[in-house]
Backbone as ProteinMPNN parsed JSONL, in Angstrom:
{"seq_chain_A": "MTDIEKIIQCRLGLKVERCHNIRHHGSYSVAAHTTGMLLLAWHLYRPEFAYLAPVIMAHDIPEGWLGDIPLPTMHFTPGLKGAMKWGENRILRDLGLHSADSLSTEMQAMVHAVDRLEFYMWALEQRAMGNRYVDEAIKYMDTRLTSDALPGEAFKFFIRLKTWDVVPKQDKVVEEAMAL", "coords_chain_A": {"N_chain_A": [[49.195, -67.742, -42.959], [48.547, -69.292, -40.174], [49.259, -72.414, -37.976], [46.955, -73.358, -36.977], [45.194, -72.282, -38.369], [45.414, -73.374, -40.708], [44.889, -75.987, -40.12], [42.224, -75.851, -39.609], [41.267, -75.347, -42.096], [41.88, -77.373, -43.745], [40.165, -79.373, -42.181], [37.562, -78.218, -42.973], [37.64, -78.843, -45.986], [37.602, -81.635, -45.961], [35.046, -82.155, -45.059], [33.413, -82.194, -47.605], [31.068, -83.233, -49.608], [31.006, -85.994, -51.493], [30.55, -87.101, -54.998], [27.892, -85.695, -55.545], [26.547, -85.735, -57.805], [25.171, -88.188, -58.288], [22.496, -89.942, -57.409], [22.719, -91.39, -54.12], [22.766, -93.378, -51.256], [22.855, -92.088, -47.673], [25.587, -90.424, -46.486], [28.834, -89.648, -48.326], [31.582, -88.394, -47.709], [34.182, -86.609, -48.404], [36.143, -87.102, -46.303], [35.419, -89.754, -45.686], [35.812, -91.146, -47.588], [38.705, -90.717, -47.889], [39.905, -92.215, -45.571], [38.937, -94.672, -46.543], [40.726, -95.023, -48.725], [42.974, -94.801, -47.15], [43.307, -97.325, -45.587], [42.854, -99.034, -47.605], [45.405, -98.597, -48.864], [46.927, -99.156, -46.799], [46.635, -102.227, -46.483], [47.215, -102.858, -49.173], [49.617, -101.863, -49.927], [51.548, -101.728, -47.797], [54.753, -101.707, -47.412], [55.16, -99.228, -48.552], [53.457, -97.244, -47.652], [54.177, -95.442, -45.478], [55.073, -93.085, -47.159], [52.729, -92.984, -48.726], [50.689, -92.402, -47.306], [50.587, -89.368, -46.49], [50.081, -88.044, -48.986], [47.569, -89.22, -49.506], [45.938, -88.364, -47.642], [45.857, -85.778, -47.974], [44.757, -85.526, -50.872], [42.199, -84.907, -51.678], [41.417, -82.429, -50.363], [41.289, -79.938, -51.559], [38.886, -79.909, -52.794], [37.277, -78.656, -51.055], [37.443, -76.093, -51.993], [37.573, -75.933, -54.707], [35.48, -77.637, -55.32], [33.464, -80.834, -55.972], [34.414, -82.007, -58.956], [32.693, -83.566, -61.235], [33.444, -86.425, -63.128], [32.986, -86.875, -66.002], [32.456, -84.097, -66.584], [35.083, -83.382, -66.439], [36.262, -84.618, -68.505], [34.997, -83.645, -70.667], [35.535, -80.874, -70.931], [37.733, -79.123, -72.175], [40.893, -77.982, -70.944], [39.865, -77.953, -68.43], [41.131, -80.108, -66.695], [43.788, -79.37, -66.2], [43.806, -76.92, -65.383], [42.45, -77.293, -63.027], [44.344, -79.109, -61.82], [46.255, -77.262, -61.138], [45.229, -75.499, -59.346], [44.73, -77.189, -57.248], [47.166, -78.242, -56.472], [48.102, -75.616, -55.799], [46.422, -74.832, -53.79], [47.233, -77.148, -51.874], [49.765, -76.612, -51.339], [50.009, -74.014, -50.416], [48.504, -75.101, -47.813], [50.547, -76.297, -46.566], [50.649, -79.037, -47.312], [51.37, -82.312, -48.763], [51.484, -83.16, -52.348], [50.57, -85.269, -55.234], [52.696, -85.115, -56.885], [54.815, -85.273, -55.59], [55.704, -87.674, -55.021], [57.32, -90.834, -56.518], [56.595, -91.885, -59.974], [55.64, -94.658, -59.676], [54.628, -94.661, -57.017], [52.506, -92.635, -57.572], [51.033, -93.947, -59.14], [50.084, -96.036, -57.317], [48.675, -94.459, -55.596], [46.784, -93.772, -57.086], [45.452, -95.776, -57.526], [44.237, -96.748, -55.459], [42.557, -94.825, -54.863], [40.721, -95.324, -57.053], [39.875, -97.819, -56.314], [38.564, -97.67, -53.952], [36.608, -95.638, -54.406], [34.856, -97.463, -56.016], [34.581, -99.678, -54.537], [32.724, -98.418, -52.698], [30.82, -97.596, -54.437], [29.702, -100.198, -55.108], [28.928, -101.107, -52.576], [26.723, -99.408, -52.547], [24.988, -100.371, -54.418], [24.5, -102.691, -53.493], [22.81, -101.979, -51.598], [20.48, -101.365, -53.088], [20.38, -99.36, -54.729], [20.269, -98.291, -57.731], [21.264, -96.4, -59.36], [23.983, -96.212, -59.299], [24.966, -97.915, -61.354], [26.074, -96.982, -63.892], [28.376, -95.92, -63.095], [29.858, -98.041, -61.767], [29.901, -99.59, -64.124], [31.466, -98.177, -65.622], [33.969, -97.67, -64.045], [34.52, -100.592, -63.725], [35.315, -100.977, -66.817], [37.735, -99.045, -66.863], [39.222, -100.065, -64.586], [40.018, -102.574, -65.3], [41.399, -102.247, -67.737], [43.152, -100.496, -67.013], [46.614, -100.36, -65.769], [46.849, -101.581, -63.042], [48.98, -101.269, -60.049], [51.01, -103.474, -58.228], [49.599, -105.378, -55.491], [46.917, -104.319, -56.256], [45.345, -105.234, -58.744], [44.801, -107.838, -58.041], [43.272, -107.446, -55.938], [41.203, -106.075, -57.027], [39.992, -107.892, -58.855], [38.963, -109.859, -57.201], [37.38, -108.399, -55.793], [35.279, -108.111, -57.487], [33.736, -110.42, -57.167], [32.786, -110.165, -55.046], [30.786, -110.069, -52.273], [28.809, -108.497, -51.095], [26.413, -107.904, -49.031], [25.643, -110.576, -48.237], [27.85, -111.421, -46.391], [27.805, -109.01, -44.476], [25.231, -109.89, -43.42], [25.47, -112.267, -42.286], [27.51, -111.586, -40.024], [25.625, -110.331, -38.436], [23.75, -112.133, -37.897], [25.22, -114.027, -36.548], [25.696, -112.308, -34.343], [22.946, -112.021, -33.521], [22.84, -114.369, -32.009], [24.482, -114.947, -30.06]], "CA_chain_A": [[48.266, -68.615, -42.425], [48.663, -70.175, -38.837], [48.98, -73.837, -38.084], [45.638, -73.82, -36.78], [44.158, -71.608, -39.347], [45.819, -74.663, -41.722], [43.992, -77.133, -39.84], [40.627, -75.516, -39.889], [40.981, -75.33, -43.496], [41.931, -78.96, -43.929], [38.919, -79.848, -41.701], [36.556, -77.889, -43.837], [38.023, -79.538, -46.964], [37.401, -83.058, -45.732], [33.687, -82.267, -44.872], [33.015, -81.835, -48.539], [30.388, -84.341, -50.02], [31.634, -86.389, -52.853], [29.471, -87.632, -55.667], [26.57, -85.003, -55.536], [25.729, -85.816, -59.101], [24.928, -89.389, -58.142], [21.891, -90.144, -56.025], [23.027, -92.107, -52.815], [22.03, -93.64, -49.829], [23.575, -91.782, -46.704], [26.77, -89.379, -46.516], [29.92, -89.882, -48.574], [32.195, -87.269, -47.716], [35.994, -86.374, -48.5], [36.855, -87.814, -45.135], [34.965, -91.015, -45.613], [36.652, -91.569, -49.08], [40.164, -90.572, -47.354], [39.817, -92.855, -44.959], [38.909, -95.702, -47.052], [41.739, -95.051, -49.493], [44.55, -95.27, -46.321], [42.774, -98.637, -45.343], [43.314, -99.753, -48.814], [46.962, -98.357, -48.727], [47.776, -99.932, -45.739], [46.799, -103.593, -46.812], [47.744, -103.266, -50.495], [51.08, -101.265, -50.2], [52.269, -101.618, -46.688], [56.085, -101.139, -47.274], [55.104, -97.993, -48.961], [52.429, -96.526, -46.78], [54.831, -94.008, -45.005], [55.108, -92.297, -48.207], [51.292, -92.646, -49.525], [49.669, -91.55, -46.562], [50.62, -87.979, -46.307], [49.437, -87.654, -50.031], [46.467, -89.674, -49.428], [45.32, -87.801, -46.586], [45.677, -84.63, -48.467], [44.729, -85.363, -52.112], [40.897, -84.404, -51.846], [41.223, -81.246, -49.455], [41.07, -78.763, -52.345], [37.684, -79.864, -53.093], [36.515, -77.643, -50.043], [37.268, -74.889, -52.842], [37.338, -76.256, -55.995], [34.13, -78.548, -55.435], [33.939, -82.146, -56.379], [33.947, -81.903, -60.193], [32.162, -84.889, -62.165], [34.522, -86.978, -64.053], [32.632, -86.346, -67.535], [32.748, -82.86, -66.993], [36.531, -83.236, -66.343], [36.626, -85.209, -69.619], [34.516, -83.232, -72.088], [35.511, -79.441, -70.779], [39.064, -79.042, -72.556], [41.612, -77.24, -70.129], [39.689, -77.951, -66.867], [41.738, -80.702, -65.919], [45.084, -78.818, -66.181], [43.641, -75.455, -64.278], [42.06, -78.183, -61.452], [45.561, -79.467, -60.964], [47.135, -76.359, -60.696], [44.503, -75.033, -58.158], [44.895, -78.133, -56.188], [48.472, -77.813, -56.16], [48.302, -74.314, -55.183], [45.871, -75.085, -52.168], [48.145, -77.818, -50.966], [51.264, -75.909, -51.234], [49.422, -72.906, -49.001], [48.144, -75.721, -46.722], [51.717, -76.884, -46.09], [50.546, -80.445, -47.515], [52.141, -82.924, -49.922], [50.658, -83.488, -53.392], [50.836, -86.469, -55.626], [54.013, -85.0, -57.417], [55.959, -85.459, -54.492], [55.891, -89.198, -55.354], [57.436, -91.113, -57.922], [55.38, -92.502, -60.751], [55.008, -95.831, -59.613], [53.947, -94.447, -55.976], [51.474, -91.975, -57.758], [49.968, -95.094, -59.699], [49.416, -96.653, -56.087], [47.621, -93.363, -54.696], [45.335, -93.405, -58.042], [44.531, -97.175, -57.546], [43.521, -96.95, -54.13], [41.234, -93.897, -55.056], [39.558, -95.713, -57.681], [39.167, -98.938, -55.807], [37.706, -97.107, -52.77], [35.169, -95.405, -55.203], [34.36, -98.776, -56.812], [33.763, -100.332, -53.394], [31.676, -97.552, -52.282], [29.25, -98.008, -55.634], [29.2, -101.891, -55.339], [28.066, -101.23, -51.436], [25.555, -98.572, -52.802], [24.171, -101.011, -55.333], [24.227, -103.715, -52.435], [21.775, -101.232, -50.792], [19.665, -101.492, -53.839], [20.651, -97.983, -55.362], [20.731, -98.58, -59.275], [21.91, -94.991, -59.876], [25.454, -96.044, -59.429], [25.358, -98.681, -61.919], [27.09, -96.57, -64.894], [29.767, -95.768, -62.451], [30.462, -99.382, -61.689], [30.282, -99.919, -65.503], [32.819, -97.356, -65.873], [34.901, -98.3, -63.244], [34.853, -101.881, -64.338], [36.296, -100.804, -67.811], [38.78, -98.437, -66.354], [40.065, -100.896, -63.794], [40.161, -103.573, -65.944], [42.068, -101.64, -68.792], [44.451, -99.628, -66.613], [47.612, -101.377, -65.306], [46.97, -101.352, -61.561], [50.218, -101.774, -59.576], [50.928, -104.606, -56.931], [48.357, -106.155, -55.529], [45.709, -103.635, -56.418], [44.624, -105.804, -59.67], [44.393, -108.876, -57.532], [42.342, -107.19, -55.03], [40.382, -105.902, -58.054], [39.302, -109.013, -59.296], [38.435, -110.108, -55.686], [36.031, -107.233, -55.714], [34.383, -108.234, -58.61], [32.824, -111.681, -56.928], [32.503, -109.586, -53.518], [29.005, -110.383, -52.212], [28.778, -107.231, -49.904], [25.31, -108.139, -48.335], [25.413, -111.703, -47.109], [28.618, -110.898, -45.416], [27.109, -108.465, -43.622], [24.257, -110.432, -42.803], [26.193, -113.218, -41.355], [27.714, -110.61, -38.741], [24.035, -109.945, -37.623], [23.32, -113.464, -37.423], [26.167, -114.185, -35.617], [25.941, -111.287, -33.159], [22.04, -112.277, -32.505], [22.712, -115.864, -31.768], [25.014, -114.637, -28.71]], "C_chain_A": [[48.873, -69.422, -41.279], [48.496, -71.91, -39.181], [47.379, -74.168, -37.957], [44.755, -73.201, -37.858], [44.003, -72.874, -40.614], [44.939, -75.681, -41.367], [42.829, -77.27, -40.084], [40.407, -75.836, -41.297], [40.875, -77.077, -44.021], [40.377, -79.478, -43.404], [37.267, -79.611, -42.598], [36.6, -78.699, -45.132], [37.47, -81.253, -47.025], [35.663, -83.058, -45.381], [33.012, -81.856, -46.39], [32.037, -83.019, -48.968], [30.791, -84.705, -51.318], [30.167, -87.14, -53.673], [27.971, -87.178, -55.566], [25.771, -85.106, -56.897], [25.035, -87.299, -59.15], [23.92, -89.51, -57.022], [22.581, -91.215, -55.213], [22.446, -92.414, -51.797], [22.856, -93.017, -48.945], [24.66, -90.71, -47.121], [27.756, -90.068, -47.451], [30.63, -88.792, -48.952], [33.823, -87.53, -48.024], [36.475, -87.262, -47.454], [36.552, -89.282, -44.996], [36.02, -91.794, -46.533], [38.185, -91.8, -48.626], [40.339, -91.67, -46.481], [39.968, -94.477, -45.437], [40.142, -96.034, -47.903], [43.081, -95.723, -48.263], [44.232, -96.58, -45.751], [43.383, -99.561, -46.428], [45.028, -100.095, -49.018], [47.851, -99.342, -48.021], [47.712, -101.662, -45.914], [47.139, -103.762, -48.058], [49.329, -102.779, -50.493], [51.944, -100.906, -48.844], [53.676, -101.084, -46.696], [56.352, -99.492, -47.847], [54.273, -96.834, -48.45], [52.838, -95.263, -46.216], [54.708, -93.133, -45.963], [53.644, -91.787, -48.824], [50.819, -91.941, -48.684], [49.486, -90.206, -46.483], [49.792, -87.344, -47.727], [47.929, -87.926, -50.075], [45.208, -88.902, -48.645], [44.918, -86.437, -47.22], [44.775, -84.194, -49.732], [43.209, -84.672, -52.428], [40.517, -82.975, -51.12], [40.836, -80.222, -50.286], [39.619, -78.893, -52.572], [36.808, -78.916, -52.274], [36.363, -76.352, -50.958], [37.087, -75.171, -53.983], [35.87, -76.84, -56.557], [34.683, -79.7, -55.84], [33.566, -82.154, -58.079], [33.883, -83.202, -60.756], [33.312, -85.343, -63.223], [33.949, -86.592, -65.648], [32.914, -85.235, -67.552], [34.336, -82.517, -67.055], [37.03, -83.382, -67.881], [36.207, -84.428, -71.159], [34.665, -81.534, -71.916], [37.33, -79.324, -71.113], [39.793, -77.831, -71.659], [41.259, -77.391, -68.788], [40.676, -78.753, -65.978], [42.924, -80.133, -65.491], [44.8, -77.486, -64.964], [43.049, -76.257, -62.758], [43.421, -78.465, -60.793], [46.157, -78.478, -60.489], [46.582, -75.592, -59.379], [44.856, -75.662, -57.041], [46.327, -78.125, -55.706], [48.874, -76.634, -55.063], [48.004, -74.339, -53.495], [46.827, -75.857, -51.289], [49.38, -77.444, -50.412], [50.575, -74.777, -50.028], [49.135, -73.414, -47.621], [49.402, -76.438, -46.028], [51.342, -78.517, -46.308], [51.302, -80.988, -48.656], [50.993, -83.316, -51.105], [51.23, -84.684, -54.231], [52.302, -86.326, -56.357], [55.032, -84.986, -56.215], [56.224, -86.822, -54.284], [56.7, -89.873, -56.535], [56.499, -91.623, -58.392], [54.77, -93.721, -60.303], [54.213, -95.753, -58.197], [52.499, -93.681, -56.456], [50.452, -92.659, -58.399], [49.313, -95.85, -58.505], [48.265, -95.742, -55.451], [46.516, -93.44, -55.88], [44.703, -94.688, -58.033], [43.877, -97.349, -56.339], [42.315, -96.048, -54.347], [40.042, -94.423, -55.873], [39.05, -97.082, -57.272], [38.031, -98.574, -54.681], [36.449, -96.617, -53.311], [34.386, -96.583, -55.661], [33.541, -99.312, -55.499], [32.517, -99.445, -52.676], [30.261, -98.026, -53.043], [28.984, -99.34, -55.384], [28.421, -101.68, -53.591], [26.825, -100.417, -51.801], [24.506, -99.56, -53.529], [23.712, -102.64, -54.404], [22.681, -103.258, -51.891], [20.04, -101.184, -51.718], [19.58, -100.059, -54.795], [21.395, -98.337, -56.84], [21.313, -97.419, -60.03], [23.54, -94.992, -59.989], [25.869, -97.115, -60.273], [26.269, -98.389, -63.38], [28.298, -96.322, -64.155], [30.303, -96.846, -62.179], [30.648, -99.891, -63.119], [31.633, -99.336, -65.657], [33.813, -97.72, -65.322], [35.321, -99.75, -63.484], [35.675, -101.83, -65.396], [37.654, -100.263, -67.285], [39.982, -99.272, -65.469], [40.76, -102.317, -64.161], [41.454, -103.178, -67.262], [43.343, -100.889, -68.364], [45.532, -100.493, -65.837], [47.712, -100.929, -63.493], [48.434, -101.951, -60.98], [50.226, -102.628, -58.58], [49.999, -105.195, -57.002], [47.071, -105.805, -55.842], [44.99, -104.501, -57.506], [44.173, -106.857, -59.222], [43.261, -108.676, -56.812], [41.022, -106.623, -55.691], [39.219, -106.973, -58.461], [38.428, -109.877, -58.291], [36.997, -109.322, -55.532], [34.922, -107.786, -56.438], [33.289, -109.469, -58.227], [32.637, -111.423, -55.263], [31.039, -109.89, -53.34], [28.98, -109.571, -50.634], [27.44, -107.664, -48.686], [25.273, -109.531, -47.455], [26.522, -111.852, -46.033], [28.495, -110.32, -44.273], [25.78, -109.125, -42.775], [24.762, -111.613, -41.659], [26.801, -112.749, -39.907], [26.541, -110.636, -37.857], [23.609, -111.201, -37.051], [24.153, -113.951, -36.25], [26.397, -113.625, -33.792], [24.405, -111.637, -32.448], [22.225, -113.571, -31.803], [23.486, -115.86, -30.183], [23.989, -114.645, -27.848]], "O_chain_A": [[49.746, -70.241, -41.568], [47.936, -72.493, -40.109], [46.735, -74.98, -38.621], [43.655, -73.677, -38.138], [42.994, -73.222, -41.229], [44.256, -76.244, -42.222], [42.263, -78.249, -40.57], [39.456, -76.529, -41.657], [39.942, -77.701, -44.528], [39.549, -79.919, -44.202], [36.31, -80.362, -42.787], [35.551, -79.28, -45.408], [37.047, -81.856, -48.012], [35.095, -84.143, -45.503], [32.011, -81.143, -46.312], [32.46, -84.047, -48.44], [30.926, -83.863, -52.206], [29.131, -87.558, -53.156], [27.018, -87.956, -55.515], [24.631, -84.677, -57.074], [24.325, -87.529, -60.129], [24.249, -89.267, -55.86], [23.093, -92.067, -55.939], [21.54, -91.696, -51.373], [24.006, -93.296, -49.284], [24.483, -90.151, -48.203], [27.57, -91.285, -47.442], [30.547, -88.227, -50.042], [34.445, -88.576, -47.838], [37.23, -88.182, -47.77], [37.271, -90.009, -44.311], [36.781, -92.725, -46.269], [38.812, -92.822, -48.907], [41.356, -92.243, -46.871], [40.753, -95.304, -44.973], [40.607, -97.173, -47.859], [43.826, -96.692, -48.412], [45.276, -97.049, -45.298], [44.143, -100.515, -46.267], [45.663, -101.132, -49.209], [48.857, -99.992, -48.306], [48.658, -102.338, -45.511], [47.449, -104.928, -48.3], [50.159, -103.438, -51.119], [52.81, -100.033, -48.792], [53.887, -100.059, -46.048], [57.336, -98.776, -47.666], [54.422, -95.665, -48.805], [52.197, -94.217, -46.321], [54.089, -92.141, -45.578], [53.387, -90.666, -49.261], [50.443, -90.815, -49.011], [48.341, -89.763, -46.406], [49.03, -86.381, -47.645], [47.125, -87.12, -50.546], [44.007, -88.852, -48.914], [43.788, -85.984, -47.036], [44.208, -83.108, -49.853], [43.103, -83.932, -53.406], [39.412, -82.465, -51.305], [39.976, -79.48, -49.812], [39.036, -77.81, -52.534], [35.762, -78.448, -52.725], [35.395, -75.606, -50.814], [36.185, -74.494, -54.476], [35.303, -76.665, -57.636], [35.881, -79.867, -56.068], [32.386, -82.317, -58.392], [34.876, -83.928, -60.789], [33.913, -84.585, -63.985], [34.71, -85.961, -66.381], [33.682, -84.924, -68.462], [34.766, -81.522, -67.639], [37.854, -82.655, -68.437], [36.742, -84.51, -72.265], [33.989, -80.844, -72.678], [38.103, -79.466, -70.165], [39.245, -76.729, -71.684], [42.069, -77.071, -67.917], [41.046, -78.374, -64.867], [43.205, -80.365, -64.315], [45.471, -77.239, -63.962], [43.235, -75.805, -61.629], [43.696, -78.205, -59.622], [46.676, -78.619, -59.382], [47.334, -75.148, -58.51], [45.222, -75.094, -56.012], [46.56, -77.993, -54.504], [49.555, -76.631, -54.038], [48.682, -74.094, -52.497], [47.212, -75.431, -50.2], [49.917, -77.807, -49.366], [50.781, -74.925, -48.823], [49.304, -72.787, -46.575], [49.237, -77.099, -45.003], [51.765, -79.276, -45.437], [51.839, -80.228, -49.462], [49.853, -83.695, -50.836], [52.352, -85.088, -53.927], [53.03, -87.317, -56.421], [56.152, -84.496, -56.362], [56.976, -87.145, -53.364], [56.636, -89.263, -57.603], [55.523, -91.929, -57.706], [53.566, -93.921, -60.463], [53.28, -96.537, -58.019], [51.454, -93.991, -55.884], [49.273, -92.304, -58.383], [48.16, -96.267, -58.607], [47.222, -96.149, -54.939], [45.358, -93.157, -55.574], [43.554, -94.815, -58.455], [42.938, -98.14, -56.256], [41.184, -96.438, -54.058], [38.85, -94.201, -55.664], [37.999, -97.527, -57.734], [36.912, -99.077, -54.58], [35.361, -96.999, -52.879], [33.158, -96.508, -55.616], [32.319, -99.381, -55.371], [31.508, -99.962, -52.196], [29.206, -98.517, -52.642], [27.791, -99.629, -55.478], [27.297, -102.167, -53.468], [25.79, -100.827, -51.276], [23.311, -99.527, -53.235], [22.815, -103.431, -54.694], [21.685, -103.975, -51.8], [18.911, -101.039, -51.248], [18.608, -99.873, -55.527], [22.582, -98.569, -57.067], [21.771, -97.508, -61.169], [24.232, -94.137, -60.541], [27.047, -97.448, -60.148], [26.979, -99.244, -63.909], [29.341, -96.581, -64.755], [31.523, -96.78, -62.329], [31.6, -100.652, -63.299], [32.688, -99.955, -65.791], [34.717, -98.16, -66.031], [36.519, -100.023, -63.421], [36.739, -102.443, -65.307], [38.632, -101.01, -67.279], [41.204, -99.185, -65.592], [41.656, -102.943, -63.595], [42.324, -104.006, -67.535], [44.327, -100.681, -69.074], [45.054, -101.45, -65.228], [48.489, -100.15, -62.94], [48.925, -102.982, -61.44], [49.219, -102.524, -57.88], [49.434, -105.596, -58.019], [46.143, -106.611, -55.793], [43.793, -104.581, -57.229], [43.111, -107.208, -59.736], [42.31, -109.455, -56.883], [39.941, -106.655, -55.103], [37.993, -106.891, -58.397], [37.385, -110.458, -58.59], [35.874, -109.715, -55.216], [33.78, -107.887, -55.991], [32.203, -109.556, -58.8], [32.401, -112.299, -54.431], [30.241, -109.931, -54.277], [29.1, -109.995, -49.484], [27.723, -107.679, -47.488], [24.955, -109.589, -46.267], [26.253, -112.321, -44.927], [28.887, -110.788, -43.204], [25.475, -108.804, -41.627], [24.435, -111.713, -40.477], [26.627, -113.378, -38.863], [26.579, -110.948, -36.667], [23.176, -111.323, -35.905], [23.69, -114.215, -35.14], [26.857, -114.075, -32.742], [24.307, -111.626, -31.221], [21.509, -113.683, -30.809], [23.135, -116.627, -29.286], [24.185, -114.412, -26.655]]}, "name": "protein", "num_of_chains": 1, "seq": "MTDIEKIIQCRLGLKVERCHNIRHHGSYSVAAHTTGMLLLAWHLYRPEFAYLAPVIMAHDIPEGWLGDIPLPTMHFTPGLKGAMKWGENRILRDLGLHSADSLSTEMQAMVHAVDRLEFYMWALEQRAMGNRYVDEAIKYMDTRLTSDALPGEAFKFFIRLKTWDVVPKQDKVVEEAMAL"}
């Protein structure tokens, strides 16, 4: 596969819509999720960012071929998680991209943390817009993020997110802009 073909394939993978099994407002693509993860990694893990960024950029691109498998399906289908990991690693290798396996265990945990935190932030934003379909996802992520050992600054950030008041901050920006 040529470099141009690899880039085209990566761009196609980034266009996949996430959370197709949850009704939601607007679009939530792999590209949007990846950008959010990169921003979180930059702020939470700046010293490690150069190592984390290539893995974060590539981590969901295989969904262009394998789909965005809902988490409950992964948990309740024996063998699916292993098969998906094998498929993802094969696609990443064929495209010349890095997988999380190229990182230390500590850095893999950082990628996993920003992946979950970005989804959690998206769900909180959805709920702030009145979307109650994300309530179960928020409840599940609250449990997972509380029970998992989030590395470095991630746990402190998660605790701050629990009191994050999404809408008033947006309203304040609009009010300030209108006052100009």
